[in-house]
N, CA, C and O atoms as a GROMACS GRO file, in nm:
protein
  328
    1MET      N    1   0.084  -0.118   0.000
    1MET     CA    2   0.000   0.000   0.000
    1MET      C    3   0.089   0.124   0.000
    1MET      O    4   0.182   0.132   0.080
    2PRO      N    5   0.062   0.219  -0.086
    2PRO     CA    6   0.146   0.339  -0.092
    2PRO      C    7   0.134   0.423   0.035
    2PRO      O    8   0.030   0.425   0.100
    3ARG      N    9   0.240   0.491   0.066
    3ARG     CA   10   0.243   0.579   0.183
    3ARG      C   11   0.213   0.721   0.139
    3ARG      O   12   0.231   0.757   0.022
    4ARG      N   13   0.168   0.800   0.234
    4ARG     CA   14   0.147   0.942   0.211
    4ARG      C   15   0.188   1.015   0.336
    4ARG      O   16   0.212   0.954   0.440
    5VAL      N   17   0.197   1.146   0.326
    5VAL     CA   18   0.228   1.229   0.442
    5VAL      C   19   0.103   1.237   0.529
    5VAL      O   20  -0.008   1.254   0.478
    6LEU      N   21   0.122   1.225   0.660
    6LEU     CA   22   0.009   1.238   0.751
    6LEU      C   23  -0.041   1.382   0.753
    6LEU      O   24   0.037   1.476   0.737
    7THR      N   25  -0.171   1.398   0.773
    7THR     CA   26  -0.227   1.532   0.789
    7THR      C   27  -0.184   1.586   0.926
    7THR      O   28  -0.133   1.512   1.010
    8ASP      N   29  -0.205   1.715   0.947
    8ASP     CA   30  -0.172   1.775   1.076
    8ASP      C   31  -0.251   1.708   1.188
    8ASP      O   32  -0.198   1.682   1.296
    9GLY      N   33  -0.378   1.681   1.163
    9GLY     CA   34  -0.462   1.616   1.263
    9GLY      C   35  -0.415   1.476   1.295
    9GLY      O   36  -0.410   1.437   1.412
   10GLU      N   37  -0.382   1.399   1.194
   10GLU     CA   38  -0.331   1.263   1.215
   10GLU      C   39  -0.199   1.266   1.292
   10GLU      O   40  -0.176   1.183   1.380
   11THR      N   41  -0.114   1.361   1.259
   11THR     CA   42   0.013   1.377   1.329
   11THR      C   43  -0.010   1.410   1.476
   11THR      O   44   0.061   1.360   1.562
   12ALA      N   45  -0.109   1.495   1.504
   12ALA     CA   46  -0.140   1.533   1.642
   12ALA      C   47  -0.189   1.412   1.722
   12ALA      O   48  -0.150   1.394   1.838
   13VAL      N   49  -0.274   1.330   1.662
   13VAL     CA   50  -0.322   1.209   1.730
   13VAL      C   51  -0.206   1.113   1.753
   13VAL      O   52  -0.195   1.055   1.861
   14LEU      N   53  -0.122   1.095   1.655
   14LEU     CA   54  -0.005   1.007   1.669
   14LEU      C   55   0.086   1.058   1.781
   14LEU      O   56   0.142   0.978   1.856
   15ALA      N   57   0.103   1.188   1.793
   15ALA     CA   58   0.187   1.245   1.899
   15ALA      C   59   0.129   1.213   2.037
   15ALA      O   60   0.204   1.183   2.130
   16ILE      N   61  -0.003   1.219   2.051
   16ILE     CA   62  -0.068   1.185   2.178
   16ILE      C   63  -0.045   1.037   2.209
   16ILE      O   64  -0.018   1.001   2.324
   17ILE      N   65  -0.056   0.953   2.108
   17ILE     CA   66  -0.031   0.809   2.126
   17ILE      C   67   0.113   0.786   2.170
   17ILE      O   68   0.138   0.710   2.264
   18ALA      N   69   0.208   0.849   2.103
   18ALA     CA   70   0.350   0.831   2.137
   18ALA      C   71   0.379   0.883   2.277
   18ALA      O   72   0.458   0.823   2.350
   19GLN      N   73   0.317   0.992   2.314
   19GLN     CA   74   0.337   1.048   2.448
   19GLN      C   75   0.282   0.952   2.554
   19GLN      O   76   0.344   0.933   2.659
   20GLY      N   77   0.168   0.893   2.527
   20GLY     CA   78   0.104   0.807   2.626
   20GLY      C   79   0.154   0.664   2.628
   20GLY      O   80   0.162   0.603   2.735
   21TYR      N   81   0.187   0.610   2.513
   21TYR     CA   82   0.226   0.469   2.504
   21TYR      C   83   0.373   0.447   2.471
   21TYR      O   84   0.423   0.335   2.482
   22GLY      N   85   0.443   0.552   2.432
   22GLY     CA   86   0.586   0.540   2.407
   22GLY      C   87   0.624   0.570   2.263
   22GLY      O   88   0.542   0.562   2.172
   23PRO      N   89   0.753   0.606   2.245
   23PRO     CA   90   0.803   0.649   2.114
   23PRO      C   91   0.810   0.538   2.010
   23PRO      O   92   0.834   0.565   1.892
   24GLN      N   93   0.791   0.413   2.052
   24GLN     CA   94   0.788   0.303   1.954
   24GLN      C   95   0.668   0.318   1.861
   24GLN      O   96   0.664   0.256   1.755
   25ASN      N   97   0.571   0.398   1.899
   25ASN     CA   98   0.453   0.427   1.817
   25ASN      C   99   0.483   0.552   1.734
   25ASN      O  100   0.444   0.663   1.769
   26CYS      N  101   0.551   0.530   1.623
   26CYS     CA  102   0.601   0.640   1.541
   26CYS      C  103   0.545   0.630   1.399
   26CYS      O  104   0.478   0.533   1.364
   27VAL      N  105   0.574   0.729   1.320
   27VAL     CA  106   0.518   0.738   1.185
   27VAL      C  107   0.557   0.616   1.099
   27VAL      O  108   0.482   0.578   1.009
   28GLU      N  109   0.671   0.556   1.126
   28GLU     CA  110   0.713   0.439   1.049
   28GLU      C  111   0.622   0.318   1.073
   28GLU      O  112   0.621   0.224   0.993
   29ARG      N  113   0.547   0.318   1.182
   29ARG     CA  114   0.457   0.208   1.215
   29ARG      C  115   0.314   0.231   1.167
   29ARG      O  116   0.226   0.149   1.190
   30VAL      N  117   0.292   0.343   1.100
   30VAL     CA  118   0.159   0.376   1.047
   30VAL      C  119   0.141   0.304   0.913
   30VAL      O  120   0.230   0.303   0.828
   31TYR      N  121   0.024   0.246   0.897
   31TYR     CA  122  -0.014   0.179   0.773
   31TYR      C  123  -0.130   0.256   0.710
   31TYR      O  124  -0.195   0.337   0.776
   32PHE      N  125  -0.154   0.230   0.584
   32PHE     CA  126  -0.264   0.296   0.515
   32PHE      C  127  -0.359   0.192   0.460
   32PHE      O  128  -0.320   0.099   0.390
   33SER      N  129  -0.485   0.210   0.493
   33SER     CA  130  -0.588   0.116   0.449
   33SER      C  131  -0.615   0.135   0.300
   33SER      O  132  -0.569   0.233   0.241
   34PRO      N  133  -0.689   0.043   0.239
   34PRO     CA  134  -0.727   0.061   0.099
   34PRO      C  135  -0.805   0.192   0.075
   34PRO      O  136  -0.803   0.246  -0.036
   35ALA      N  137  -0.872   0.241   0.179
   35ALA     CA  138  -0.944   0.369   0.168
   35ALA      C  139  -0.853   0.488   0.198
   35ALA      O  140  -0.901   0.601   0.210
   36ASN      N  141  -0.721   0.464   0.210
   36ASN     CA  142  -0.620   0.566   0.235
   36ASN      C  143  -0.630   0.626   0.375
   36ASN      O  144  -0.591   0.741   0.396
   37GLU      N  145  -0.682   0.550   0.469
   37GLU     CA  146  -0.688   0.595   0.608
   37GLU      C  147  -0.559   0.553   0.679
   37GLU      O  148  -0.509   0.442   0.660
   38ALA      N  149  -0.508   0.643   0.761
   38ALA     CA  150  -0.388   0.615   0.839
   38ALA      C  151  -0.428   0.539   0.965
   38ALA      O  152  -0.513   0.585   1.041
   39VAL      N  153  -0.366   0.423   0.987
   39VAL     CA  154  -0.398   0.340   1.102
   39VAL      C  155  -0.270   0.290   1.168
   39VAL      O  156  -0.165   0.281   1.104
   40ILE      N  157  -0.281   0.258   1.297
   40ILE     CA  158  -0.164   0.207   1.369
   40ILE      C  159  -0.209   0.104   1.472
   40ILE      O  160  -0.312   0.121   1.537
   41PHE      N  161  -0.130  -0.002   1.486
   41PHE     CA  162  -0.145  -0.096   1.595
   41PHE      C  163  -0.058  -0.042   1.708
   41PHE      O  164   0.065  -0.051   1.701
   42VAL      N  165  -0.120   0.012   1.810
   42VAL     CA  166  -0.046   0.076   1.919
   42VAL      C  167   0.020  -0.031   2.004
   42VAL      O  168  -0.044  -0.128   2.046
   43LYS      N  169   0.149  -0.012   2.029
   43LYS     CA  170   0.226  -0.108   2.107
   43LYS      C  171   0.267  -0.049   2.242
   43LYS      O  172   0.297   0.070   2.253
   44LEU      N  173   0.267  -0.135   2.343
   44LEU     CA  174   0.322  -0.099   2.473
   44LEU      C  175   0.474  -0.106   2.466
   44LEU      O  176   0.530  -0.156   2.368
   45ALA      N  177   0.541  -0.057   2.568
   45ALA     CA  178   0.687  -0.060   2.572
   45ALA      C  179   0.742  -0.202   2.565
   45ALA      O  180   0.852  -0.223   2.516
   46ASN      N  181   0.665  -0.300   2.614
   46ASN     CA  182   0.711  -0.439   2.612
   46ASN      C  183   0.687  -0.508   2.477
   46ASN      O  184   0.717  -0.626   2.461
   47GLY      N  185   0.633  -0.433   2.380
   47GLY     CA  186   0.612  -0.485   2.246
   47GLY      C  187   0.475  -0.544   2.219
   47GLY      O  188   0.444  -0.580   2.106
   48MET      N  189   0.394  -0.555   2.322
   48MET     CA  190   0.259  -0.612   2.305
   48MET      C  191   0.165  -0.507   2.245
   48MET      O  192   0.171  -0.389   2.279
   49ASN      N  193   0.078  -0.553   2.154
   49ASN     CA  194  -0.025  -0.464   2.100
   49ASN      C  195  -0.127  -0.434   2.209
   49ASN      O  196  -0.165  -0.523   2.286
   50THR      N  197  -0.172  -0.308   2.215
   50THR     CA  198  -0.272  -0.272   2.314
   50THR      C  199  -0.402  -0.226   2.252
   50THR      O  200  -0.509  -0.250   2.308
   51LEU      N  201  -0.395  -0.160   2.137
   51LEU     CA  202  -0.516  -0.119   2.067
   51LEU      C  203  -0.484  -0.084   1.923
   51LEU      O  204  -0.368  -0.067   1.885
   52PHE      N  205  -0.590  -0.074   1.846
   52PHE     CA  206  -0.581  -0.036   1.705
   52PHE      C  207  -0.642   0.104   1.695
   52PHE      O  208  -0.753   0.126   1.743
   53ALA      N  209  -0.572   0.197   1.634
   53ALA     CA  210  -0.622   0.334   1.622
   53ALA      C  211  -0.627   0.377   1.476
   53ALA      O  212  -0.528   0.364   1.404
   54ASN      N  213  -0.742   0.426   1.435
   54ASN     CA  214  -0.757   0.484   1.302
   54ASN      C  215  -0.730   0.633   1.317
   54ASN      O  216  -0.818   0.709   1.357
   55LEU      N  217  -0.609   0.674   1.284
   55LEU     CA  218  -0.568   0.814   1.301
   55LEU      C  219  -0.654   0.909   1.219
   55LEU      O  220  -0.685   1.019   1.263
   56SER      N  221  -0.693   0.866   1.100
   56SER     CA  222  -0.774   0.951   1.012
   56SER      C  223  -0.909   0.981   1.074
   56SER      O  224  -0.951   1.097   1.078
   57ASN      N  225  -0.978   0.878   1.124
   57ASN     CA  226  -1.108   0.900   1.186
   57ASN      C  227  -1.096   0.981   1.313
   57ASN      O  228  -1.173   1.075   1.334
   58LEU      N  229  -1.001   0.947   1.399
   58LEU     CA  230  -0.986   1.020   1.525
   58LEU      C  231  -0.955   1.167   1.498
   58LEU      O  232  -1.008   1.254   1.568
   59ALA      N  233  -0.871   1.196   1.401
   59ALA     CA  234  -0.838   1.335   1.368
   59ALA      C  235  -0.961   1.410   1.315
   59ALA      O  236  -0.984   1.525   1.351
   60ALA      N  237  -1.039   1.344   1.230
   60ALA     CA  238  -1.160   1.408   1.175
   60ALA      C  239  -1.262   1.433   1.285
   60ALA      O  240  -1.324   1.540   1.288
   61TRP      N  241  -1.281   1.337   1.374
   61TRP     CA  242  -1.378   1.354   1.483
   61TRP      C  243  -1.332   1.461   1.581
   61TRP      O  244  -1.415   1.534   1.637
   62ARG      N  245  -1.202   1.472   1.602
   62ARG     CA  246  -1.150   1.578   1.690
   62ARG      C  247  -1.172   1.714   1.623
   62ARG      O  248  -1.210   1.809   1.691
   63ALA      N  249  -1.150   1.723   1.494
   63ALA     CA  250  -1.165   1.849   1.421
   63ALA      C  251  -1.310   1.895   1.414
   63ALA      O  252  -1.337   2.015   1.422
   64ASP      N  253  -1.404   1.801   1.397
   64ASP     CA  254  -1.544   1.843   1.383
   64ASP      C  255  -1.620   1.850   1.516
   64ASP      O  256  -1.739   1.882   1.518
   65GLY      N  257  -1.552   1.821   1.626
   65GLY     CA  258  -1.614   1.834   1.757
   65GLY      C  259  -1.682   1.708   1.808
   65GLY      O  260  -1.732   1.707   1.921
   66THR      N  261  -1.686   1.602   1.728
   66THR     CA  262  -1.743   1.476   1.776
   66THR      C  263  -1.667   1.430   1.900
   66THR      O  264  -1.727   1.384   1.997
   67ILE      N  265  -1.536   1.444   1.898
   67ILE     CA  266  -1.452   1.426   2.018
   67ILE      C  267  -1.422   1.568   2.065
   67ILE      O  268  -1.350   1.643   1.999
   68ALA      N  269  -1.478   1.604   2.180
   68ALA     CA  270  -1.480   1.744   2.224
   68ALA      C  271  -1.346   1.800   2.269
   68ALA      O  272  -1.325   1.921   2.260
   69SER      N  273  -1.255   1.716   2.317
   69SER     CA  274  -1.129   1.767   2.371
   69SER      C  275  -1.020   1.662   2.359
   69SER      O  276  -1.046   1.544   2.335
   70ASP      N  277  -0.896   1.708   2.377
   70ASP     CA  278  -0.785   1.613   2.378
   70ASP      C  279  -0.796   1.520   2.497
   70ASP      O  280  -0.757   1.403   2.488
   71ASP      N  281  -0.849   1.569   2.610
   71ASP     CA  282  -0.867   1.483   2.727
   71ASP      C  283  -0.963   1.369   2.695
   71ASP      O  284  -0.938   1.254   2.733
   72GLU      N  285  -1.073   1.399   2.625
   72GLU     CA  286  -1.168   1.294   2.586
   72GLU      C  287  -1.102   1.196   2.490
   72GLU      O  288  -1.121   1.075   2.501
   73LEU      N  289  -1.025   1.248   2.396
   73LEU     CA  290  -0.953   1.162   2.302
   73LEU      C  291  -0.861   1.066   2.378
   73LEU      O  292  -0.857   0.947   2.350
   74LYS      N  293  -0.788   1.120   2.474
   74LYS     CA  294  -0.693   1.039   2.550
   74LYS      C  295  -0.763   0.932   2.633
   74LYS      O  296  -0.723   0.815   2.630
   75THR      N  297  -0.866   0.971   2.707
   75THR     CA  298  -0.925   0.877   2.802
   75THR      C  299  -1.028   0.784   2.738
   75THR      O  300  -1.023   0.663   2.761
   76LYS      N  301  -1.119   0.836   2.659
   76LYS     CA  302  -1.227   0.755   2.604
   76LYS      C  303  -1.183   0.674   2.483
   76LYS      O  304  -1.218   0.557   2.471
   77TRP      N  305  -1.109   0.735   2.394
   77TRP     CA  306  -1.076   0.673   2.266
   77TRP      C  307  -0.942   0.602   2.266
   77TRP      O  308  -0.927   0.499   2.199
   78LEU      N  309  -0.843   0.655   2.339
   78LEU     CA  310  -0.711   0.595   2.338
   78LEU      C  311  -0.679   0.520   2.468
   78LEU      O  312  -0.571   0.463   2.484
   79GLN      N  313  -0.775   0.521   2.560
   79GLN     CA  314  -0.764   0.446   2.686
   79GLN      C  315  -0.641   0.483   2.768
   79GLN      O  316  -0.580   0.397   2.832
   80LEU      N  317  -0.605   0.611   2.764
   80LEU     CA  318  -0.493   0.660   2.845
   80LEU      C  319  -0.550   0.718   2.974
   80LEU      O  320  -0.656   0.781   2.973
   81LYS      N  321  -0.479   0.697   3.083
   81LYS     CA  322  -0.522   0.754   3.210
   81LYS      C  323  -0.483   0.902   3.216
   81LYS      O  324  -0.385   0.944   3.154
   82LYS      N  325  -0.560   0.978   3.290
   82LYS     CA  326  -0.531   1.122   3.304
   82LYS      C  327  -0.405   1.144   3.382
   82LYS      O  328  -0.366   1.259   3.403
   0.00000   0.00000   0.00000
């Protein structure tokens, strides 16, 4: 699947993931679906997968207000503790 540059919103979501779960969750680990959506299998520091995140959808929902704040994104959608 061809790669593309992440949007600013996708990059912001990825940065929150890397901050919360560790730097192993970087742009090189992002894949692109057939619909050209940026997705990542989020890994813990021990290498285990913890969740699957669709960066494109999360960024769009954050931008349009469906996800009201970064705190909501972190806790409800990315399962990070406050």
